[in-house]
C-alpha positions in Angstrom: 7.3 0.1 -22.0 8.4 -3.3 -21.5 12.3 -3.3 -19.4 14.3 -6.5 -19.6 17.3 -6.8 -17.3 19.9 -7.5 -20.4 22.1 -9.4 -17.8 18.7 -11.7 -16.4 18.8 -13.5 -19.4 22.2 -15.5 -18.6 22.4 -18.0 -16.4 25.6 -19.7 -14.8 26.2 -22.7 -13.2 25.2 -21.9 -9.4 23.6 -18.4 -10.0 20.6 -18.0 -7.3 17.7 -18.8 -8.9 18.7 -19.8 -12.5 15.5 -20.5 -14.1 13.9 -17.4 -13.6 13.6 -15.8 -16.9 14.5 -12.8 -17.7 11.2 -11.1 -17.5 10.4 -12.5 -14.4 14.2 -11.0 -13.1 12.9 -7.7 -14.5 9.5 -7.8 -13.1 10.9 -8.4 -9.7 13.4 -6.0 -9.8 11.3 -3.6 -10.6 8.8 -4.1 -7.9 11.5 -4.2 -5.2 12.5 -0.7 -6.8 8.9 0.6 -6.8 8.4 -1.2 -2.7 11.3 0.6 -2.0 10.1 4.0 -3.6 6.6 3.6 -1.6 9.0 3.1 1.6 10.5 6.2 0.4 7.2 7.9 1.6 8.0 7.6 5.5 11.2 10.1 4.6 8.9 12.5 2.9 8.1 14.6 6.0 5.5 17.2 5.2 7.2 19.9 7.5 10.6 19.8 9.4 10.2 17.4 12.4 6.6 16.3 11.1 5.6 12.2 10.8 6.0 11.4 6.9 3.4 8.8 5.7 4.3 5.3 4.4 2.4 3.0 2.2 0.4 1.8 5.4 -1.1 5.6 5.6 -1.6 5.9 2.1 -3.9 2.4 2.4 -5.6 3.3 5.5 -6.6 6.5 4.1 -7.7 5.0 0.6 -9.7 2.6 2.6 -11.3 4.8 4.8 -12.0 7.4 1.6 -13.4 4.0 0.2 -16.0 3.0 2.8 -19.3 3.8 3.0 -19.2 5.0 6.8 -17.3 4.6 9.7 -14.7 1.9 9.8 -14.0 -0.2 13.4 -10.0 0.0 14.4 -11.0 -4.4 14.0 -12.1 -3.4 10.5 -9.1 -1.4 9.5 -6.5 -3.8 11.1 -7.9 -6.7 9.0 -8.7 -4.7 5.9 -4.2 -3.8 6.0 -3.6 -6.7 6.9 -1.9 -5.5 10.0 -2.4 -6.3 14.3 -4.7 -3.9 15.8 -1.4 -2.5 18.1 -0.7 -1.2 14.3 -3.5 0.4 13.2 -3.7 2.4 16.6 -0.2 3.7 15.1 -1.7 4.2 11.8 -4.4 6.1 13.3 -3.1 7.9 16.1 -0.6 9.2 13.4 -3.3 10.2 10.5 -5.3 11.9 13.5 -2.3 13.6 14.8 -2.2 15.0 11.4 -5.7 16.2 11.3 -7.2 14.1 8.4 -9.1 11.6 10.5 -11.2 11.7 13.6 -12.3 8.8 15.8 -15.3 8.1 18.1 -17.2 5.4 20.2 -19.7 2.8 19.0 -22.6 3.9 19.9 -23.4 0.6 20.0 -20.7 -0.7 21.2 -18.2 1.4 23.9 -15.9 -0.5 23.2 -15.6 -0.6 19.7 -13.3 2.6 18.4 -15.2 4.0 15.2 -13.0 5.8 12.6 -13.5 8.3 9.4 -12.0 10.8 7.0 -12.1 14.2 8.7 -14.6 16.0 5.9 -12.6 17.9 3.5 -13.5 20.9 2.1 -11.3 21.3 -0.5 -11.8 17.5 -1.1 -8.3 17.0 -2.2 -6.3 15.6 1.3 -5.1 12.7 -0.6 -4.0 14.0 -4.1 -2.2 16.5 -2.2 -0.7 14.4 0.6 -0.2 11.3 -1.2 -0.5 12.8 -4.8 2.6 11.4 -6.3 2.3 7.4 -5.5 -1.2 7.9 -6.6 -0.2 9.6 -9.7 2.6 7.5 -10.7 0.1 4.6 -9.6 -2.4 5.8 -12.1 -0.6 6.2 -14.9 1.0 3.0 -15.3 -2.7 1.3 -14.7 -3.6 3.4 -17.5 -0.6 2.1 -19.6 -2.4 -1.5 -19.1 -4.9 -2.0 -22.0 -7.9 -2.8 -20.7 -8.5 -6.7 -21.5 -5.4 -7.5 -19.3 -6.5 -5.6 -15.9 -8.4 -8.5 -14.5 -5.4 -10.5 -15.3 -3.0 -7.9 -14.0 -5.1 -8.0 -10.8 -5.1 -11.8 -10.5 -1.4 -11.9 -10.6 -0.3 -9.5 -8.0 -3.3 -11.2 -5.8 -1.6 -14.2 -5.8 2.2 -12.9 -5.5 0.7 -11.0 -2.0 -1.6 -14.2 -1.3 1.8 -16.5 -1.4 4.3 -13.5 0.3 2.0 -13.7 3.1 1.7 -17.6 3.3 5.4 -17.6 3.0 5.8 -14.7 6.1 2.8 -17.2 8.0 5.2 -20.3 7.8 8.1 -18.4 8.5 9.6 -19.6 12.1 
């Protein structure tokens, strides 16, 4: 299902970014709404007074679940495109929630290794983050198989462009 904002097809003299077509405006609005919904995860606390999980915590859990073994704090920070200090905050919250464990590397005691705790049910990610992951899966299932590489390339280019824009900010 493609949603195109009807108002987006109209441009007026002096309009903000008048060269954007209706599809690009609709895509922008949808991506911003998706971002807003993901940010709302921060407010969705599992229990009264407990911390909510933000997008970055979801990404950390996914990265750790896909890792072949423990990840260093530095590798996790790099994978999430965050500072080591921010990675530590994320790991602290996930550790307090009982989802991960960390220990010193045997080969280099300066390095902390992080991994998911064993999950007897096998459903921690699904239980904690099921709503956004289910929405993502449902949307991905709507993308024809022959178009998936193009979608991934588009999003990767968009993210890379945003990172570049952030790096150029004064």
